[in-house]
VOBAKOL-716930 format. One line per 10 residues: for each residue x, y, z of C-alpha. Coordinates in nm, 2 decimals. Layout:
# residues N
X,Y,Z ~ ...
***
This chain:
# residues 546
2.73,-7.25,3.88 ~ 2.61,-7.41,3.56 ~ 2.70,-7.76,3.69 ~ 2.51,-7.70,4.01 ~ 2.20,-7.60,3.81 ~ 2.23,-7.91,3.59 ~ 2.27,-8.13,3.90 ~ 1.96,-7.98,4.06 ~ 1.75,-8.03,3.74 ~ 1.87,-8.39,3.67
1.96,-8.52,4.02 ~ 1.80,-8.87,4.05 ~ 2.01,-9.06,4.29 ~ 1.85,-8.91,4.60 ~ 1.50,-8.98,4.48 ~ 1.28,-9.27,4.38 ~ 1.08,-9.28,4.06 ~ 0.71,-9.23,4.09 ~ 0.64,-9.58,3.99 ~ 0.76,-9.69,4.34
0.46,-9.51,4.48 ~ 0.25,-9.73,4.26 ~ 0.44,-10.04,4.39 ~ 0.54,-10.10,4.03 ~ 0.20,-10.26,3.96 ~ 0.20,-10.29,3.59 ~ -0.17,-10.20,3.56 ~ -0.14,-9.88,3.76 ~ 0.18,-9.78,3.60 ~ 0.03,-9.83,3.26
-0.29,-9.66,3.35 ~ -0.11,-9.34,3.47 ~ 0.14,-9.34,3.19 ~ -0.14,-9.38,2.93 ~ -0.37,-9.11,3.09 ~ -0.09,-8.85,3.12 ~ 0.03,-8.93,2.77 ~ -0.32,-8.87,2.63 ~ -0.36,-8.54,2.83 ~ -0.02,-8.43,2.71
-0.10,-8.51,2.35 ~ -0.44,-8.33,2.38 ~ -0.29,-8.01,2.52 ~ -0.02,-8.00,2.26 ~ -0.27,-8.06,1.98 ~ -0.49,-7.78,2.11 ~ -0.18,-7.55,2.13 ~ -0.08,-7.63,1.77 ~ -0.44,-7.58,1.65 ~ -0.45,-7.24,1.81
-0.11,-7.14,1.66 ~ -0.23,-7.25,1.31 ~ -0.55,-7.05,1.36 ~ -0.36,-6.74,1.47 ~ -0.13,-6.78,1.17 ~ -0.42,-6.80,0.92 ~ -0.62,-6.51,1.06 ~ -0.45,-6.18,1.00 ~ -0.72,-5.96,1.14 ~ -0.78,-6.16,1.45
-0.91,-5.97,1.75 ~ -0.73,-6.04,2.08 ~ -0.45,-6.22,1.90 ~ -0.24,-6.18,2.21 ~ -0.50,-6.37,2.42 ~ -0.50,-6.66,2.18 ~ -0.12,-6.67,2.19 ~ -0.12,-6.69,2.57 ~ -0.38,-6.97,2.56 ~ -0.17,-7.16,2.30
0.15,-7.13,2.52 ~ -0.05,-7.23,2.83 ~ -0.19,-7.54,2.67 ~ 0.15,-7.63,2.54 ~ 0.31,-7.59,2.89 ~ 0.03,-7.80,3.04 ~ 0.11,-8.07,2.79 ~ 0.48,-8.07,2.87 ~ 0.39,-8.09,3.24 ~ 0.18,-8.40,3.19
0.45,-8.55,2.96 ~ 0.69,-8.52,3.26 ~ 0.44,-8.70,3.47 ~ 0.50,-9.00,3.25 ~ 0.88,-8.95,3.26 ~ 0.90,-8.94,3.64 ~ 0.73,-9.28,3.66 ~ 1.06,-9.43,3.58 ~ 1.31,-9.13,3.61 ~ 1.30,-8.92,3.92
1.38,-8.59,3.76 ~ 1.17,-8.39,4.00 ~ 1.37,-8.07,3.98 ~ 1.32,-8.04,3.61 ~ 0.95,-8.14,3.65 ~ 0.91,-7.86,3.91 ~ 1.06,-7.60,3.68 ~ 0.81,-7.69,3.41 ~ 0.52,-7.68,3.66 ~ 0.64,-7.34,3.78
0.66,-7.20,3.42 ~ 0.31,-7.34,3.35 ~ 0.18,-7.16,3.66 ~ 0.35,-6.83,3.57 ~ 0.20,-6.85,3.21 ~ -0.15,-6.93,3.35 ~ -0.16,-6.63,3.59 ~ -0.18,-6.36,3.32 ~ -0.46,-6.55,3.14 ~ -0.65,-6.58,3.47
-0.62,-6.21,3.52 ~ -0.68,-6.08,3.17 ~ -0.97,-6.31,3.07 ~ -1.22,-6.15,3.32 ~ -1.22,-5.80,3.14 ~ -1.26,-5.98,2.81 ~ -1.57,-6.18,2.91 ~ -1.81,-5.87,2.91 ~ -1.69,-5.79,2.56 ~ -1.74,-6.14,2.45
-2.09,-6.14,2.59 ~ -2.16,-5.83,2.39 ~ -2.09,-6.01,2.06 ~ -2.40,-6.07,1.85 ~ -2.58,-6.41,1.87 ~ -2.61,-6.64,1.57 ~ -2.97,-6.51,1.52 ~ -2.85,-6.16,1.52 ~ -2.58,-6.25,1.28 ~ -2.83,-6.41,1.05
-3.05,-6.10,1.06 ~ -2.74,-5.89,0.98 ~ -2.66,-6.11,0.69 ~ -3.01,-6.07,0.56 ~ -2.99,-5.70,0.59 ~ -2.65,-5.71,0.43 ~ -2.79,-5.90,0.13 ~ -3.06,-5.62,0.09 ~ -2.79,-5.36,0.12 ~ -2.59,-5.54,-0.16
-2.90,-5.52,-0.38 ~ -2.95,-5.15,-0.30 ~ -2.58,-5.09,-0.36 ~ -2.59,-5.25,-0.70 ~ -2.89,-5.03,-0.79 ~ -2.70,-4.73,-0.66 ~ -2.39,-4.83,-0.86 ~ -2.60,-4.85,-1.18 ~ -2.74,-4.50,-1.10 ~ -2.39,-4.38,-1.02
-2.26,-4.52,-1.34 ~ -2.51,-4.32,-1.54 ~ -2.42,-4.01,-1.33 ~ -2.06,-4.07,-1.39 ~ -2.11,-4.08,-1.77 ~ -2.30,-3.76,-1.75 ~ -2.03,-3.61,-1.53 ~ -1.76,-3.72,-1.77 ~ -1.94,-3.55,-2.05 ~ -1.96,-3.23,-1.84
-1.59,-3.27,-1.75 ~ -1.50,-3.29,-2.11 ~ -1.70,-2.97,-2.18 ~ -1.55,-2.79,-1.89 ~ -1.20,-2.90,-1.98 ~ -1.24,-2.75,-2.32 ~ -1.36,-2.42,-2.15 ~ -1.06,-2.43,-1.92 ~ -0.82,-2.49,-2.20 ~ -0.97,-2.19,-2.38
-0.94,-1.98,-2.06 ~ -0.58,-2.10,-2.00 ~ -0.49,-2.00,-2.35 ~ -0.65,-1.65,-2.29 ~ -0.44,-1.63,-1.97 ~ -0.12,-1.73,-2.16 ~ -0.20,-1.47,-2.43 ~ -0.23,-1.20,-2.17 ~ 0.08,-1.32,-1.99 ~ 0.28,-1.32,-2.31
0.16,-0.98,-2.40 ~ 0.26,-0.84,-2.06 ~ 0.61,-0.72,-1.97 ~ 0.62,-0.96,-1.67 ~ 0.69,-1.33,-1.65 ~ 0.57,-1.59,-1.41 ~ 0.75,-1.88,-1.25 ~ 0.70,-2.18,-1.03 ~ 0.92,-2.39,-0.79 ~ 0.87,-2.74,-0.64
0.91,-2.84,-0.28 ~ 1.29,-2.85,-0.32 ~ 1.28,-2.48,-0.44 ~ 1.38,-2.60,-0.79 ~ 1.24,-2.41,-1.09 ~ 0.98,-2.62,-1.27 ~ 0.82,-2.35,-1.48 ~ 0.94,-2.01,-1.62 ~ 0.72,-1.83,-1.89 ~ 0.85,-1.73,-2.22
0.88,-1.35,-2.14 ~ 1.18,-1.43,-1.92 ~ 1.37,-1.51,-2.23 ~ 1.24,-1.20,-2.41 ~ 1.36,-0.98,-2.12 ~ 1.69,-1.14,-2.03 ~ 1.79,-1.33,-2.35 ~ 1.87,-1.63,-2.13 ~ 1.77,-1.99,-2.22 ~ 1.48,-2.09,-1.99
1.56,-2.47,-2.00 ~ 1.91,-2.40,-1.84 ~ 1.74,-2.27,-1.53 ~ 1.48,-2.55,-1.49 ~ 1.57,-2.80,-1.22 ~ 1.79,-2.55,-1.03 ~ 1.73,-2.34,-0.73 ~ 1.79,-1.97,-0.70 ~ 2.08,-2.05,-0.47 ~ 2.23,-2.27,-0.75
2.18,-1.98,-1.00 ~ 2.31,-1.70,-0.78 ~ 2.67,-1.61,-0.90 ~ 2.75,-1.31,-0.68 ~ 2.82,-1.08,-0.98 ~ 2.72,-0.78,-0.77 ~ 2.90,-0.79,-0.43 ~ 2.70,-0.49,-0.29 ~ 2.39,-0.70,-0.32 ~ 2.53,-1.01,-0.14
2.36,-0.94,0.19 ~ 2.02,-0.88,0.02 ~ 2.06,-1.21,-0.17 ~ 2.15,-1.41,0.15 ~ 1.84,-1.26,0.32 ~ 1.63,-1.35,0.02 ~ 1.76,-1.71,0.01 ~ 1.69,-1.75,0.38 ~ 1.33,-1.63,0.32 ~ 1.29,-1.90,0.06
1.43,-2.16,0.30 ~ 1.17,-2.05,0.56 ~ 0.89,-2.09,0.30 ~ 0.77,-1.73,0.36 ~ 0.61,-1.49,0.10 ~ 0.82,-1.21,-0.04 ~ 0.73,-0.90,-0.23 ~ 0.94,-0.69,-0.48 ~ 1.28,-0.84,-0.42 ~ 1.50,-0.61,-0.64
1.83,-0.72,-0.78 ~ 2.08,-0.66,-1.07 ~ 2.12,-0.91,-1.35 ~ 2.35,-0.95,-1.65 ~ 2.15,-1.01,-1.97 ~ 2.28,-1.24,-2.24 ~ 2.40,-0.94,-2.44 ~ 2.60,-0.80,-2.14 ~ 2.35,-0.53,-2.03 ~ 2.29,-0.48,-1.66
1.92,-0.51,-1.59 ~ 1.73,-0.42,-1.28 ~ 1.48,-0.70,-1.20 ~ 1.21,-0.74,-0.94 ~ 1.04,-1.07,-0.83 ~ 0.76,-1.16,-0.59 ~ 0.64,-1.50,-0.48 ~ 0.40,-1.68,-0.25 ~ 0.45,-2.03,-0.11 ~ 0.17,-2.29,-0.15
0.08,-2.59,0.06 ~ -0.14,-2.89,0.06 ~ -0.45,-2.94,0.29 ~ -0.22,-3.08,0.56 ~ 0.01,-2.77,0.54 ~ 0.29,-2.95,0.37 ~ 0.50,-2.72,0.16 ~ 0.46,-2.78,-0.21 ~ 0.66,-2.50,-0.36 ~ 0.64,-2.13,-0.48
0.45,-1.94,-0.75 ~ 0.55,-1.59,-0.84 ~ 0.61,-1.32,-1.10 ~ 0.91,-1.12,-1.22 ~ 0.93,-0.77,-1.36 ~ 1.19,-0.57,-1.56 ~ 1.23,-0.24,-1.37 ~ 1.54,-0.12,-1.55 ~ 1.37,0.19,-1.69 ~ 1.20,0.27,-1.36
1.53,0.25,-1.17 ~ 1.70,0.47,-1.43 ~ 1.42,0.73,-1.39 ~ 1.45,0.71,-1.01 ~ 1.83,0.77,-1.04 ~ 1.77,1.08,-1.25 ~ 1.52,1.21,-1.00 ~ 1.75,1.14,-0.71 ~ 2.04,1.31,-0.89 ~ 1.82,1.61,-0.96
1.70,1.63,-0.60 ~ 2.06,1.61,-0.47 ~ 2.16,1.88,-0.71 ~ 1.86,2.10,-0.59 ~ 1.94,2.03,-0.23 ~ 2.31,2.12,-0.28 ~ 2.20,2.44,-0.45 ~ 1.97,2.53,-0.17 ~ 2.24,2.45,0.09 ~ 2.49,2.66,-0.10
2.24,2.95,-0.11 ~ 2.16,2.92,0.26 ~ 2.53,2.88,0.36 ~ 2.61,3.19,0.15 ~ 2.34,3.40,0.32 ~ 2.44,3.28,0.66 ~ 2.80,3.36,0.60 ~ 2.70,3.71,0.47 ~ 2.51,3.79,0.79 ~ 2.80,3.99,0.94
2.88,4.17,0.62 ~ 2.52,4.27,0.57 ~ 2.43,4.37,0.93 ~ 2.75,4.56,1.02 ~ 2.71,4.85,0.77 ~ 2.34,4.87,0.83 ~ 2.39,4.90,1.21 ~ 2.64,5.17,1.13 ~ 2.40,5.36,0.91 ~ 2.12,5.33,1.18
2.36,5.43,1.46 ~ 2.49,5.74,1.27 ~ 2.14,5.85,1.17 ~ 2.03,5.83,1.54 ~ 2.33,6.06,1.64 ~ 2.24,6.30,1.36 ~ 1.87,6.30,1.46 ~ 1.96,6.37,1.83 ~ 2.21,6.64,1.71 ~ 2.46,6.50,1.96
2.75,6.70,1.81 ~ 2.55,7.01,1.74 ~ 2.25,7.13,1.53 ~ 2.20,7.04,1.17 ~ 2.29,7.34,0.96 ~ 2.00,7.34,0.72 ~ 1.64,7.30,0.87 ~ 1.53,7.12,0.56 ~ 1.77,6.82,0.63 ~ 1.64,6.77,0.98
1.38,6.51,0.88 ~ 1.62,6.31,0.67 ~ 1.79,6.12,0.95 ~ 1.46,5.98,1.08 ~ 1.37,5.86,0.72 ~ 1.71,5.71,0.67 ~ 1.69,5.53,1.01 ~ 1.34,5.39,0.94 ~ 1.46,5.26,0.60 ~ 1.76,5.11,0.76
1.56,4.94,1.03 ~ 1.32,4.80,0.78 ~ 1.61,4.67,0.56 ~ 1.77,4.51,0.87 ~ 1.44,4.34,0.96 ~ 1.42,4.21,0.60 ~ 1.78,4.08,0.62 ~ 1.72,3.92,0.96 ~ 1.41,3.74,0.82 ~ 1.60,3.61,0.51
1.89,3.49,0.73 ~ 1.65,3.31,0.97 ~ 1.48,3.14,0.67 ~ 1.82,3.04,0.54 ~ 1.93,2.91,0.88 ~ 1.61,2.70,0.90 ~ 1.67,2.56,0.55 ~ 2.03,2.48,0.63 ~ 1.94,2.31,0.96 ~ 2.16,2.57,1.14
1.90,2.73,1.36 ~ 1.92,2.59,1.72 ~ 1.68,2.66,2.00 ~ 1.79,2.78,2.34 ~ 1.52,2.62,2.56 ~ 1.45,2.75,2.91 ~ 1.15,2.74,3.14 ~ 0.92,3.04,3.05 ~ 0.62,3.21,3.19 ~ 0.41,3.21,2.87
0.19,3.50,3.00 ~ 0.50,3.72,3.05 ~ 0.62,3.65,2.69 ~ 0.28,3.72,2.54 ~ 0.23,4.04,2.74 ~ 0.58,4.16,2.65 ~ 0.50,4.10,2.28 ~ 0.17,4.28,2.32 ~ 0.35,4.58,2.48 ~ 0.59,4.60,2.18
0.30,4.64,1.93 ~ 0.06,4.84,2.15 ~ 0.17,5.18,2.02 ~ 0.13,5.06,1.66 ~ -0.22,4.93,1.73 ~ -0.32,5.26,1.90 ~ -0.18,5.45,1.60 ~ -0.40,5.23,1.36 ~ -0.70,5.30,1.59 ~ -0.74,4.93,1.68
-0.85,4.77,2.00 ~ -0.61,4.50,2.12 ~ -0.68,4.26,2.41 ~ -0.53,3.95,2.58 ~ -0.70,3.67,2.77 ~ -0.46,3.44,2.97 ~ -0.59,3.21,3.25 ~ -0.41,3.25,3.59 ~ -0.33,2.88,3.61 ~ -0.17,2.86,3.26
0.13,2.62,3.30 ~ 0.49,2.73,3.22 ~ 0.66,2.60,2.91 ~ 1.00,2.49,2.80 ~ 1.09,2.70,2.49 ~ 1.32,2.95,2.33 ~ 1.20,3.29,2.45 ~ 1.35,3.49,2.15 ~ 1.19,3.26,1.89 ~ 0.86,3.25,2.08
0.85,3.63,2.08 ~ 0.94,3.63,1.71 ~ 0.64,3.41,1.65 ~ 0.40,3.63,1.84 ~ 0.53,3.96,1.70 ~ 0.50,3.83,1.34 ~ 0.14,3.72,1.40 ~ 0.05,4.04,1.59 ~ 0.22,4.27,1.33 ~ 0.03,4.09,1.05
-0.30,4.12,1.24 ~ -0.25,4.50,1.30 ~ -0.12,4.56,0.94 ~ -0.42,4.40,0.77 ~ -0.70,4.52,1.00 ~ -0.87,4.85,0.91 ~ -0.92,5.12,1.16 ~ -1.19,5.05,1.42 ~ -1.12,4.68,1.41 ~ -0.98,4.46,1.69
-0.71,4.21,1.76 ~ -0.76,3.95,2.03 ~ -0.51,3.71,2.18 ~ -0.60,3.41,2.39 ~ -0.41,3.12,2.55 ~ -0.56,2.79,2.68 ~ -0.47,2.43,2.75 ~ -0.56,2.19,2.47 ~ -0.73,1.85,2.50 ~ -0.41,1.66,2.46
-0.23,1.84,2.74 ~ -0.06,2.10,2.52 ~ -0.12,2.47,2.50 ~ -0.30,2.66,2.22 ~ -0.24,3.04,2.16 ~ -0.50,3.20,1.93 ~ -0.44,3.54,1.76 ~ -0.77,3.66,1.59 ~ -0.84,3.98,1.40 ~ -1.13,4.14,1.22
-0.92,4.23,0.92 ~ -0.96,4.18,0.55 ~ -0.92,3.79,0.58 ~ -0.78,3.56,0.32 ~ -0.96,3.42,0.02 ~ -1.00,3.04,-0.02 ~ -0.77,3.05,-0.33 ~ -0.48,3.21,-0.13 ~ -0.53,3.02,0.20 ~ -0.32,2.71,0.09
-0.02,2.94,0.01 ~ 0.01,3.17,0.31 ~ 0.30,2.97,0.47 ~ 0.50,2.97,0.15 ~ 0.82,3.18,0.17 ~ 0.79,3.52,0.00 ~ 0.42,3.48,-0.05 ~ 0.21,3.80,-0.01 ~ -0.16,3.85,0.00 ~ -0.27,3.96,-0.35
-0.58,4.14,-0.24 ~ -0.60,4.51,-0.33 ~ -0.58,4.63,0.04 ~ -0.29,4.41,0.13 ~ -0.08,4.53,-0.17 ~ -0.05,4.87,-0.01 ~ 0.13,4.72,0.29 ~ 0.50,4.67,0.29 ~ 0.65,4.33,0.38 ~ 0.89,4.05,0.27
0.64,3.76,0.27 ~ 0.86,3.57,0.51 ~ 0.68,3.63,0.84 ~ 0.43,3.34,0.83 ~ 0.68,3.11,0.68 ~ 0.91,3.18,0.97 ~ 0.62,3.13,1.22 ~ 0.55,2.78,1.07 ~ 0.92,2.68,1.08 ~ 0.99,2.82,1.43
0.69,2.65,1.59 ~ 0.77,2.32,1.41 ~ 1.13,2.35,1.56 ~ 0.95,2.34,1.89 ~ 0.76,2.03,1.79 ~ 0.43,2.23,1.75 ~ 0.21,2.33,1.47 ~ 0.02,2.63,1.33 ~ -0.32,2.64,1.17 ~ -0.54,2.91,1.02
-0.91,2.98,0.97 ~ -1.02,3.28,0.77 ~ -1.33,3.44,0.61 ~ -1.26,3.68,0.33 ~ -1.32,4.04,0.44 ~ -1.43,3.91,0.79 ~ -1.11,3.83,0.97 ~ -0.85,3.56,1.03 ~ -0.76,3.34,1.33 ~ -0.42,3.18,1.37
-0.37,2.90,1.63 ~ -0.02,2.82,1.76 ~ -0.01,2.47,1.93 ~ 0.27,2.38,2.16 ~ 0.29,2.00,2.23 ~ 0.25,1.84,2.57 ~ 0.62,1.77,2.58 ~ 0.68,2.15,2.60 ~ 0.44,2.20,2.90 ~ 0.60,2.19,3.25
0.41,2.01,3.53 ~ 0.43,2.31,3.76 ~ 0.43,2.68,3.71 ~ 0.73,2.70,3.95 ~ 0.93,2.43,3.77 ~ 1.27,2.56,3.65
***
């Protein structure tokens, strides 16, 4: 293949030199050889001149175009040189190759030069350049004047900078004095998360030599002395790697004298104007005393909770032992009062069974309230939820206290809309709530007063039940305490009424178990209004839903 190409380029036997066409006339041969030689020399010279020009001008516009021209001129020169060669040596294949390469090199120039011409025409003329030079000379003069003025301003600025530097040095010293006086220390890291600054207070708190930490990262300094904190440290180190701010990272640390310190540190990353990370700046705090105090409080709280649980568990476990004898007492007094096994011998004893039964029932109610409170505190009171007709539950509760209200000469009324939705609740506990509120209203309302009960849907889709009386009311001083266990109204009228002080506390606990709330409004000696709010989750979509 290679030999075939060489034969094609240098084949001469089949052709005659170009001089034959000139009949080997010496004058014509010499004339053509001289002309093509001069043209070749001219093209090569132009090419070399352009290459030298390109080499000397680093900021030359359209350098690539000059390079193409230089190559094209060189190719033209070689083509004309071959015209001289083929006068005597018929290497027409090689001459054709050079002509083809010259044509190929000329085509891009011919295409690319046209878009360049408008840009070249837009270049300023010599007159315009001369005018620009004149303007530039004036600008140089103005620039020198400006430099002189700027030099004076710079001298004044340097004087102000010196004065400001002194002020900053004084301010920095004040800051350092404050920092040294504080219990905290401050620190700074570079973009590699290596410490470059730690204030002196770090040594005062930990006893460690500051210089031994400088140039190291927190990952380098972490020794894993406290395995329980390993996950916290790994998360903290990842936060540093992500260049994110962190607040109050708390960890344990061995001081130089072997004490275990509780330390806290916070830091913020800082960046340059291009958002390149530059490092961290932050503070550290010794929280050993605070952690010790927290531990004391936690231990005290745990002990108090354990005591409360023990009391509640004791009371819950004693429910059977307390209720069984009371039920027996109440049952036997009922038999005695009804004279089931015959008349009581002495007429004077006839009223005693009723008194004993009333005292027993009161004591049983007291025990039941105490046990319910204990169950709530122990978290052992569970609700038996079922779909309920709220109107039936309220009317049943009203019926149970109606005789007591009549005896106390009170008017009692209930207002329930016909379309009141059904609810999902514990019927027994809901009745207990209503009975406690109704009993309190009747107990603390003088004769001739009234008790009103109303139910309505609330704005959030729940249900509100209002129990309002015209009783003695509650003073502003006592109002914040009415839901406290064993609290009783200290007003003169109320102190004549019996009670445990657990009713309202139970109301609050039981409605909160339902996810609801209780609120109260009262005017002293004008009456009280309690509002029981059941949440929307307790309201069923249909009255017939079951």
